[in-house]
Z-matrix of the N, CA and C atoms (Angstrom, degrees):
N
C 1 1.429
C 2 1.513 1 109.13
N 3 1.276 2 115.76 1 145.51
C 4 1.452 3 121.16 2 174.77
C 5 1.515 4 107.20 3 -107.78
N 6 1.315 5 115.90 4 124.89
C 7 1.455 6 120.90 5 -176.45
C 8 1.520 7 110.34 6 -105.89
N 9 1.299 8 114.78 7 140.62
C 10 1.456 9 119.89 8 -177.86
C 11 1.519 10 108.21 9 -146.23
N 12 1.309 11 118.81 10 145.49
C 13 1.456 12 129.02 11 6.12
C 14 1.527 13 110.88 12 -78.26
N 15 1.320 14 117.80 13 142.54
C 16 1.464 15 121.39 14 -174.77
C 17 1.523 16 113.36 15 -60.81
N 18 1.329 17 117.98 16 -34.10
C 19 1.461 18 120.24 17 -178.13
C 20 1.523 19 111.63 18 -59.20
N 21 1.305 20 116.63 19 -29.99
C 22 1.460 21 121.35 20 -178.66
C 23 1.527 22 111.61 21 -72.40
N 24 1.335 23 117.46 22 -30.68
C 25 1.454 24 120.99 23 -172.22
C 26 1.530 25 114.33 24 -108.22
N 27 1.306 26 118.76 25 -16.04
C 28 1.462 27 121.15 26 -169.28
C 29 1.528 28 113.22 27 -60.29
N 30 1.332 29 117.85 28 -36.05
C 31 1.472 30 120.47 29 -179.19
C 32 1.524 31 112.88 30 -108.13
N 33 1.321 32 117.16 31 4.09
C 34 1.464 33 121.21 32 -178.86
C 35 1.533 34 109.22 33 -72.26
N 36 1.333 35 118.16 34 136.34
C 37 1.476 36 120.52 35 177.35
C 38 1.537 37 110.78 36 -57.72
N 39 1.331 38 115.86 37 146.27
C 40 1.463 39 121.61 38 -176.54
C 41 1.527 40 112.97 39 -53.05
N 42 1.336 41 117.60 40 -43.31
C 43 1.463 42 119.64 41 -177.49
C 44 1.530 43 111.70 42 -64.93
N 45 1.337 44 117.49 43 -32.99
C 46 1.460 45 119.78 44 176.66
C 47 1.524 46 111.99 45 -73.11
N 48 1.332 47 116.65 46 -35.56
C 49 1.467 48 120.24 47 175.33
C 50 1.523 49 108.97 48 -61.07
N 51 1.328 50 115.97 49 -46.55
C 52 1.468 51 120.68 50 179.61
C 53 1.527 52 110.35 51 -60.56
N 54 1.321 53 117.26 52 -42.59
C 55 1.467 54 120.43 53 179.00
C 56 1.519 55 111.82 54 -62.57
N 57 1.334 56 117.18 55 -41.40
C 58 1.471 57 120.33 56 178.34
C 59 1.521 58 111.18 57 -62.77
N 60 1.332 59 115.97 58 -42.63
C 61 1.469 60 120.61 59 178.51
C 62 1.531 61 109.79 60 -63.49
N 63 1.326 62 116.82 61 -44.52
C 64 1.466 63 120.22 62 179.48
C 65 1.523 64 111.10 63 -63.59
N 66 1.325 65 117.59 64 -40.07
C 67 1.469 66 120.64 65 179.07
C 68 1.525 67 110.73 66 -62.86
N 69 1.340 68 116.82 67 -41.77
C 70 1.467 69 119.85 68 177.07
C 71 1.527 70 110.93 69 -66.46
N 72 1.330 71 116.44 70 -39.59
C 73 1.465 72 120.20 71 178.37
C 74 1.526 73 110.63 72 -64.06
N 75 1.336 74 116.80 73 -37.83
C 76 1.476 75 120.63 74 177.37
C 77 1.525 76 110.52 75 -57.02
N 78 1.326 77 116.52 76 -40.24
C 79 1.468 78 121.06 77 -179.87
C 80 1.530 79 111.30 78 -62.80
N 81 1.321 80 116.12 79 -25.59
C 82 1.465 81 121.19 80 179.35
C 83 1.533 82 112.44 81 -94.17
N 84 1.331 83 115.69 82 1.88
C 85 1.462 84 119.70 83 -179.41
C 86 1.518 85 113.57 84 82.55
N 87 1.323 86 117.57 85 18.68
C 88 1.466 87 122.08 86 179.95
C 89 1.530 88 109.50 87 -107.30
N 90 1.314 89 117.44 88 124.68
C 91 1.455 90 121.34 89 -179.04
C 92 1.529 91 109.82 90 -96.68
N 93 1.315 92 116.23 91 82.43
C 94 1.467 93 119.82 92 -178.84
C 95 1.515 94 112.80 93 -70.32
N 96 1.319 95 117.40 94 -35.07
C 97 1.471 96 119.90 95 -178.78
C 98 1.530 97 110.81 96 -56.16
N 99 1.319 98 116.81 97 -41.12
C 100 1.468 99 121.13 98 -177.88
C 101 1.526 100 112.34 99 -75.31
N 102 1.336 101 117.03 100 -24.73
C 103 1.461 102 120.27 101 -174.06
C 104 1.524 103 114.64 102 -103.49
N 105 1.313 104 117.98 103 -22.88
C 106 1.469 105 120.94 104 -177.52
C 107 1.525 106 109.77 105 -72.84
N 108 1.316 107 115.59 106 122.51
C 109 1.457 108 120.75 107 177.82
C 110 1.522 109 110.58 108 -90.76
N 111 1.315 110 115.53 109 -28.15
C 112 1.461 111 121.15 110 -179.22
C 113 1.520 112 107.26 111 -163.95
N 114 1.310 113 117.52 112 161.27
C 115 1.457 114 121.31 113 175.97
C 116 1.521 115 109.59 114 -153.56
N 117 1.301 116 115.13 115 158.79
C 118 1.466 117 122.73 116 175.20
C 119 1.512 118 107.73 117 -135.71
N 120 1.301 119 115.65 118 145.24
C 121 1.452 120 120.80 119 172.95
C 122 1.523 121 106.42 120 -109.69
N 123 1.312 122 115.70 121 119.37
C 124 1.462 123 120.94 122 -179.68
C 125 1.509 124 107.18 123 -111.31
N 126 1.303 125 115.31 124 121.55
C 127 1.465 126 120.28 125 -176.61
C 128 1.517 127 109.89 126 -107.84
N 129 1.298 128 115.27 127 114.49
C 130 1.456 129 121.87 128 177.33
C 131 1.521 130 107.49 129 -132.03
N 132 1.321 131 118.51 130 82.47
C 133 1.467 132 120.36 131 -174.70
C 134 1.525 133 113.44 132 -58.86
N 135 1.320 134 117.41 133 -25.63
C 136 1.465 135 120.10 134 179.99
C 137 1.527 136 112.22 135 -77.19
N 138 1.334 137 118.46 136 -6.51
C 139 1.457 138 121.75 137 -179.79
C 140 1.512 139 113.42 138 -93.56
N 141 1.312 140 117.73 139 -1.39
C 142 1.457 141 120.64 140 -178.82
C 143 1.513 142 110.61 141 -89.55
N 144 1.298 143 115.35 142 136.09
C 145 1.457 144 120.46 143 172.73
C 146 1.517 145 107.22 144 -90.23
N 147 1.277 146 116.44 145 131.87
C 148 1.455 147 121.33 146 179.81
C 149 1.523 148 109.71 147 -102.26
N 150 1.307 149 116.01 148 142.19
C 151 1.459 150 119.80 149 176.07
C 152 1.530 151 110.72 150 -96.13
N 153 1.304 152 116.07 151 20.64
C 154 1.455 153 120.74 152 177.62
C 155 1.527 154 109.88 153 -68.85
N 156 1.329 155 116.89 154 152.19
C 157 1.473 156 119.42 155 177.46
C 158 1.525 157 111.17 156 -53.54
N 159 1.321 158 115.50 157 135.47
C 160 1.460 159 121.26 158 178.79
C 161 1.520 160 114.59 159 93.31
N 162 1.323 161 117.66 160 -10.47
C 163 1.467 162 120.21 161 -177.88
C 164 1.521 163 112.89 162 -74.66
N 165 1.321 164 116.66 163 -30.35
C 166 1.469 165 120.41 164 -176.54
C 167 1.528 166 111.60 165 -57.38
N 168 1.318 167 117.02 166 -37.07
C 169 1.467 168 119.32 167 -178.03
C 170 1.526 169 112.42 168 -66.30
N 171 1.326 170 117.61 169 -15.31
C 172 1.460 171 121.27 170 178.85
C 173 1.530 172 112.48 171 -81.73
N 174 1.329 173 116.79 172 -15.43
C 175 1.461 174 120.37 173 -179.44
C 176 1.523 175 109.31 174 -82.51
N 177 1.332 176 117.37 175 126.26
C 178 1.464 177 119.36 176 -176.93
C 179 1.528 178 112.83 177 -75.51
N 180 1.317 179 115.07 178 151.90
C 181 1.466 180 121.21 179 171.81
C 182 1.530 181 107.68 180 -72.34
N 183 1.329 182 116.19 181 166.40
C 184 1.459 183 119.82 182 176.88
C 185 1.532 184 110.82 183 -71.58
N 186 1.320 185 116.51 184 -40.32
C 187 1.469 186 120.16 185 176.86
C 188 1.521 187 109.43 186 -76.44
N 189 1.307 188 116.38 187 142.35
C 190 1.469 189 121.11 188 177.43
C 191 1.519 190 108.34 189 -124.70
N 192 1.334 191 117.13 190 164.17
C 193 1.465 192 119.12 191 176.90
C 194 1.530 193 112.78 192 -74.60
N 195 1.320 194 117.58 193 -5.37
C 196 1.462 195 121.91 194 -179.34
C 197 1.528 196 108.71 195 -87.23
N 198 1.335 197 117.88 196 119.26
C 199 1.473 198 120.17 197 -179.93
C 200 1.532 199 111.30 198 -56.35
N 201 1.333 200 115.52 199 130.44
C 202 1.459 201 120.85 200 177.42
C 203 1.520 202 114.68 201 83.03
N 204 1.334 203 118.36 202 0.15
C 205 1.462 204 120.43 203 -179.08
C 206 1.522 205 109.96 204 -113.31
N 207 1.317 206 115.54 205 125.54
C 208 1.461 207 122.39 206 174.62
C 209 1.522 208 107.07 207 -131.28
N 210 1.317 209 116.75 208 153.49
C 211 1.463 210 121.71 209 -177.70
C 212 1.518 211 110.41 210 -113.90
N 213 1.316 212 115.87 211 138.25
C 214 1.460 213 120.62 212 175.45
C 215 1.518 214 108.04 213 -134.07
N 216 1.303 215 115.79 214 146.24
C 217 1.456 216 121.00 215 177.33
C 218 1.516 217 111.02 216 149.76
N 219 1.311 218 115.78 217 165.09
C 220 1.456 219 119.72 218 -177.59
C 221 1.523 220 112.65 219 -65.69
N 222 1.320 221 117.15 220 -18.52
C 223 1.462 222 121.57 221 -178.80
C 224 1.530 223 112.76 222 -81.01
N 225 1.320 224 117.55 223 -12.29
C 226 1.460 225 119.96 224 -177.99
C 227 1.521 226 110.56 225 -80.93
N 228 1.303 227 115.96 226 170.34
C 229 1.464 228 121.07 227 -176.62
C 230 1.528 229 110.01 228 -74.96
N 231 1.306 230 114.61 229 108.83
C 232 1.457 231 124.96 230 176.68
C 233 1.524 232 105.81 231 -161.10
N 234 1.313 233 118.63 232 165.37
C 235 1.464 234 119.81 233 -168.75
C 236 1.526 235 116.94 234 -73.86
N 237 1.314 236 119.17 235 -11.86
C 238 1.467 237 119.99 236 -174.95
C 239 1.526 238 110.76 237 -121.54
N 240 1.320 239 116.42 238 69.47
C 241 1.452 240 120.49 239 -174.82
C 242 1.526 241 113.10 240 -60.24
N 243 1.328 242 114.19 241 148.88
C 244 1.461 243 123.22 242 174.45
C 245 1.531 244 113.97 243 55.67
N 246 1.330 245 117.20 244 39.36
C 247 1.461 246 121.02 245 177.31
C 248 1.524 247 109.26 246 -138.84
N 249 1.318 248 116.04 247 160.01
C 250 1.461 249 120.25 248 174.25
C 251 1.523 250 110.32 249 -63.20
N 252 1.339 251 115.50 250 -37.71
C 253 1.460 252 119.54 251 178.40
C 254 1.525 253 110.68 252 -61.80
N 255 1.324 254 116.33 253 -38.89
C 256 1.459 255 120.81 254 177.25
C 257 1.516 256 111.84 255 -64.40
N 258 1.329 257 116.43 256 -39.13
C 259 1.462 258 119.97 257 177.54
C 260 1.526 259 110.55 258 -63.81
N 261 1.330 260 116.94 259 -40.15
C 262 1.467 261 121.08 260 178.48
C 263 1.526 262 110.36 261 -65.22
N 264 1.343 263 116.89 262 -45.77
C 265 1.467 264 119.93 263 177.65
C 266 1.520 265 111.11 264 -59.98
N 267 1.315 266 116.54 265 -40.87
C 268 1.452 267 120.87 266 178.81
C 269 1.525 268 110.88 267 -62.87
N 270 1.324 269 116.69 268 -44.10
C 271 1.465 270 120.67 269 177.90
C 272 1.517 271 111.49 270 -61.79
N 273 1.306 272 116.05 271 -38.96
C 274 1.474 273 119.22 272 177.96
C 275 1.528 274 110.60 273 -65.46
N 276 1.344 275 116.61 274 -41.52
C 277 1.464 276 119.86 275 178.51
C 278 1.527 277 110.76 276 -61.88
N 279 1.322 278 116.71 277 -38.75
C 280 1.464 279 120.48 278 178.09
C 281 1.524 280 109.89 279 -66.06
N 282 1.323 281 117.12 280 -45.82
C 283 1.465 282 120.04 281 179.71
C 284 1.514 283 111.05 282 -59.68
N 285 1.313 284 116.64 283 -44.34
C 286 1.462 285 120.55 284 178.82
C 287 1.527 286 111.14 285 -63.46
N 288 1.329 287 116.42 286 -40.61
C 289 1.469 288 120.50 287 178.69
C 290 1.534 289 110.62 288 -64.05
N 291 1.324 290 116.69 289 -43.05
C 292 1.463 291 121.08 290 -179.93
C 293 1.527 292 110.75 291 -64.15
N 294 1.327 293 115.70 292 -36.98
C 295 1.448 294 120.12 293 179.09
C 296 1.532 295 112.42 294 -81.24
N 297 1.331 296 116.57 295 -4.44
C 298 1.458 297 120.76 296 178.64
C 299 1.500 298 114.13 297 80.12
N 300 1.324 299 116.48 298 19.22
C 301 1.468 300 120.38 299 -178.85
C 302 1.519 301 109.38 300 -123.71
N 303 1.289 302 116.88 301 60.31
C 304 1.461 303 120.82 302 -175.92
C 305 1.518 304 112.70 303 -54.72
N 306 1.309 305 114.40 304 137.66
C 307 1.453 306 120.71 305 176.15
C 308 1.519 307 109.27 306 -85.50
N 309 1.308 308 117.25 307 148.43
C 310 1.460 309 121.12 308 178.35
C 311 1.474 310 113.35 309 -79.47
């Protein structure tokens, strides 16, 4: 799971992070406490995308200046950042670019 905003979780003890995740899962009808055999909290503050003003310009376009290189993924410039749907849209934009039929 990816938790956001990162500032809220980055220094939180692992057991409290797990409790917060379980509490949110409870709201969805998922009993993680009963099913989780083990867990790890991995903190990589540089892996979070921020929606702060000015952050959008840091997201790369799918097309690059390098011949034959295109980028796809939720981190690229597309309307649904940090989601699986965004990754799919990004992949479609790359496919269209490679085929020479760029989408608007």
